C-alpha positions in Angstrom: -25.6 -21.0 -17.5 -25.7 -17.1 -17.9 -22.9 -15.3 -19.3 -21.8 -13.1 -16.2 -21.9 -16.9 -14.3 -18.9 -17.7 -16.5 -15.8 -18.1 -14.5 -13.4 -18.3 -17.0 -15.0 -15.1 -18.6 -13.6 -12.9 -16.2 -10.3 -14.6 -15.5 -9.5 -15.4 -19.3 -10.2 -11.5 -20.5 -9.5 -9.9 -16.7 -6.2 -8.2 -18.2 -8.5 -7.0 -20.5 -11.3 -5.6 -18.3 -8.9 -4.5 -15.7 -6.3 -3.0 -16.6 -3.7 -1.1 -14.6 -5.1 2.2 -15.7 -8.4 1.7 -14.4 -7.2 1.0 -11.1 -5.7 4.5 -10.8 -8.8 5.5 -12.4 -10.9 4.5 -10.0 -8.4 5.5 -7.3 -8.4 9.7 -8.6 -12.2 9.5 -8.9 -12.3 8.4 -5.2 -10.2 10.7 -4.3 -11.1 13.9 -6.4 -15.1 13.3 -7.2 -17.7 15.0 -5.2 -19.8 12.5 -6.0 -17.6 10.1 -3.8 -17.3 12.1 -0.7 -19.5 10.5 1.7 -19.3 11.0 5.3 -16.7 9.7 8.1 -16.8 5.9 8.5 -19.5 5.6 6.0 -20.7 2.1 5.4 -20.2 1.4 1.6 -21.7 -1.6 -0.7 -19.3 -1.9 -3.9 -22.2 -4.1 -5.9 -20.4 -6.1 -8.5 -17.1 -5.3 -7.0 -14.8 -7.4 -9.3 -11.2 -7.5 -8.3 -11.6 -4.5 -5.8 -10.2 -1.6 -8.4 -12.6 0.8 -5.9 -12.7 -1.2 -2.8 -8.8 -0.1 -1.9 -9.4 3.4 -2.3 -12.7 3.6 -0.8 -11.1 2.0 2.5 -8.1 4.4 2.2 -10.6 7.5 2.9 -11.5 5.6 5.6 -15.2 3.8 4.4 -15.9 0.7 5.7 -16.0 -1.3 2.7 -18.2 -4.3 1.9 -17.9 -6.2 -1.9 -20.4 -8.2 -3.4 -19.7 -10.2 -6.8 -20.5 -13.5 -8.0 -17.0 -14.9 -9.1 -15.0 -16.6 -6.6 -11.9 -16.0 -9.2 -12.5 -11.8 -8.7 -13.3 -11.7 -5.2 -9.7 -13.6 -4.6 -8.0 -10.9 -6.2 -10.0 -8.7 -4.4 -9.1 -10.0 -1.0 -5.6 -9.7 -1.9 -5.9 -5.9 -3.3 -7.9 -5.1 0.0 -7.7 -7.3 2.8 -9.9 -5.2 5.2 -12.8 -5.2 3.1 -15.7 -7.7 3.6 -15.9 -9.8 0.7 -19.3 -11.5 -0.2 -19.9 -14.4 -2.7 -23.7 -13.6 -3.9 -25.5 -12.6 -6.9 -26.8 -9.2 -6.9 -30.1 -10.3 -7.8 -30.3 -12.3 -4.6 -28.2 -9.8 -2.1 -30.1 -7.4 -0.2 -28.8 -6.8 3.8 -31.7 -4.5 5.1 -30.3 -1.1 6.5 -26.9 -2.1 6.5 -25.0 0.8 4.5 -25.1 4.4 3.7 -24.0 4.0 0.0 -24.5 1.6 -2.7 -22.2 1.6 -5.8 -22.2 0.0 -9.3 -19.7 1.4 -11.0 -18.2 0.6 -14.8 -21.5 -0.2 -16.5 -22.1 -3.6 -14.1 -25.7 -3.0 -14.8 -28.5 -4.4 -16.5 -26.7 -7.7 -16.7 -30.1 -9.7 -16.6 -32.0 -10.7 -19.4 -35.7 -9.8 -18.2 -36.5 -6.3 -17.3 -37.8 -7.0 -14.2 -34.6 -8.3 -13.0 -32.7 -5.3 -13.2 -34.9 -3.4 -11.5 -35.1 -6.1 -8.6 -31.3 -5.2 -8.2 -32.2 -1.4 -7.8 -34.7 -2.6 -5.1 -32.5 -4.9 -3.2 -30.1 -1.8 -3.5 -32.9 0.5 -2.0 -33.6 -2.3 0.7 -29.8 -2.2 2.0 -29.6 1.9 2.2 -30.5 3.3 5.6 -32.3 6.1 5.8 -30.7 9.1 3.3 -28.3 6.6 2.0 -27.7 6.9 -1.7 -27.1 4.6 -4.7 -24.2 5.6 -7.4 -25.1 3.9 -10.8 -22.2 4.5 -13.1 -23.1 2.6 -16.8 -22.2 3.6 -20.6 -25.4 5.7 -21.5 -27.4 5.4 -24.5 -26.6 8.8 -25.4 -22.9 8.4 -25.0 -22.8 5.0 -26.8 -24.4 6.4 -29.8 -21.3 8.2 -30.8 -18.8 5.7 -31.5 -20.6 2.3 -31.4 -20.4 0.0 -33.9 -16.4 0.6 -34.8 -14.5 -2.4 -33.5 -11.9 -1.6 -31.1 -8.7 -3.4 -30.4 -6.6 -3.4 -27.3 -3.1 -4.9 -27.0 -2.6 -7.4 -23.9 0.5 -9.4 -22.5 1.9 -11.6 -25.8 -1.1 -10.8 -27.8 -4.3 -8.4 -28.0 -8.4 -8.2 -27.8 -10.7 -7.1 -30.3 -13.8 -6.2 -29.1 -17.4 -5.3 -31.6 -20.3 -3.8 -29.6 -23.8 -4.4 -31.6 -26.9 -2.6 -31.0 -30.0 -5.1 -30.3 -33.6 -5.1 -30.3 -34.6 -1.5 -31.3 -31.9 0.3 -28.7 -32.6 -1.9 -25.6 -29.7 -4.6 -25.4 -26.3 -4.3 -26.3 -23.9 -7.1 -27.6 -20.4 -7.1 -27.0 -18.0 -9.5 -28.5 -14.7 -10.0 -27.1 -11.8 -12.1 -29.0 -8.7 -13.0 -27.6 -5.9 -13.6 -29.9 -2.4 -15.0 -28.1 -0.3 -16.5 -30.6 -2.2 -19.4 -32.9 -4.9 -19.5 -30.3 -8.2 -17.4 -30.2 -10.9 -17.1 -27.4 -14.4 -15.8 -27.7 -16.6 -14.6 -25.4 -19.6 -12.7 -25.9 -21.4 -10.0 -23.3 -25.1 -9.0 -23.5 -27.0 -6.3 -21.2 -29.3 -3.6 -21.0 -28.8 0.0 -22.1 -30.4 2.7 -20.8 -30.8 6.8 -21.6 -30.4 9.1 -18.6 -34.3 9.4 -18.6 -34.9 5.7 -18.7 -32.5 4.9 -16.1 -33.8 7.8 -13.8 -37.3 6.3 -14.6 -36.3 3.0 -13.4 -35.0 4.1 -9.8 -38.2 6.3 -9.1 -39.7 2.6 -9.6 -37.6 1.0 -7.1 -38.6 3.7 -4.7 -35.6 6.0 -4.7 -36.0 9.9 -4.6 -34.0 13.4 -5.2 -32.6 11.2 -8.3 -30.2 13.5 -10.6 -27.9 12.9 -13.8 -24.2 13.4 -14.5 -21.9 13.2 -17.3 -19.0 12.2 -15.4 -17.9 12.0 -11.9 -16.7 15.6 -11.6 -20.6 16.6 -11.2 -20.9 17.7 -14.7 -24.4 17.7 -16.1 -25.5 14.9 -18.4 -25.4 16.6 -21.8 -24.0 16.3 -25.3 -20.5 16.5 -23.5 -21.0 13.9 -21.2 -18.7 11.1 -21.1 -20.7 8.4 -18.7 -23.9 8.6 -17.4 -24.0 8.4 -13.8 -27.0 8.4 -11.8 -27.9 9.2 -8.1 -30.9 8.2 -6.1 -31.2 8.6 -2.4 -33.7 6.7 0.2 -35.3 9.0 2.2 -37.9 6.7 4.2 
């Protein structure tokens, strides 16, 4: 089993991964970000939608929303949160709906999950296939340049009845990242490991180009700021022009 196929991970650590402040952050960004201001009734695909933190505010803006995730447990939460969304249980490595969407979103660092670089490229090719002409892909990840400023320092997050310790380790000459999660409640402890590819702005831009996207731009936050030494995250936007 690949790590992201383990529903015990998503259910066991959901309260850390999807804390209430993240839902508020998503709602605030959808309401204010110029990068998320799409046309009326835009058809928006949320790849790796998780419990639907983005689906609800996107739907409230009048967009037609579709969420794709491999976890049935996460999709049940998404259904409760946003009943009007179309929800599909499928691996993003396989999912493609030719020309069906105006926007494809992949947010909160949900890209780079696959152990083979070609598989991550295939996810982008699938997204390209799923977009209509002039449709756009928006990827939101933790870029290498941002990661380098703090990686290596363990982080602790309080949860109900306990806490979670997270430790990041850079692997394979800065191509991959391993994150160890340890959930401690009372006398019990649970451990999980997440591994994914990490990208610089230039690397991710080149990957989108290889997948066929054009007019590609990098941003340092959802306010449209440049991707520079003040960046908080790496957001890459590319268009399908054919």
